[in-house]
C-alpha positions, 0 to 999 in steps of 0.5 A: 869301352867309351868313345872319344867325341870330336864335337863335345872337345870342340865344343869345350875349347869353344866354351873356354875361348869364350869363358876366358876373353872378359878374364884376360879383358880384365887383367889387361885393363887392370894393366896385370903382365901376363905370368905364367902365373897369371896365366893359371889364374885365368885359367881357374876362373875359366874352368869355375864359369865351366864348372857353373853352367855344368852342362858340358862335360868335364873329362872333355874340358880335362884334356884342354887344361894344363892340369893334364900337360904335366909340368906347365910353369907357376912363375911370376914371370912373363910368359913367353910361349915361343919355344914351346911345340905343345901346350894345352889349348887353355894356354895358347887360346888364354894368351891368344885372348890377352894379346887380342883384347883392346 
């Protein structure tokens, strides 16, 4: 039985945040509205960046992604996270980065 190593999840979360920030800045600077579909695009780009680095255990990265959480909208409407009790780390990280980028 493999033990869950919390520090690896924290490392994946921090690296995901570091990958998301420049991507979110690029879209926000281009004037794009943060839609559910754009959140998924940003997540996909950030995951590609992490995969390319190749130094994280992928199971911990997956724990933070939307694909592990069941249905997350992929519609082209503004992303409103209000009313959701729990969301994947990736989505909340993207939302926070998008709304704090200057």
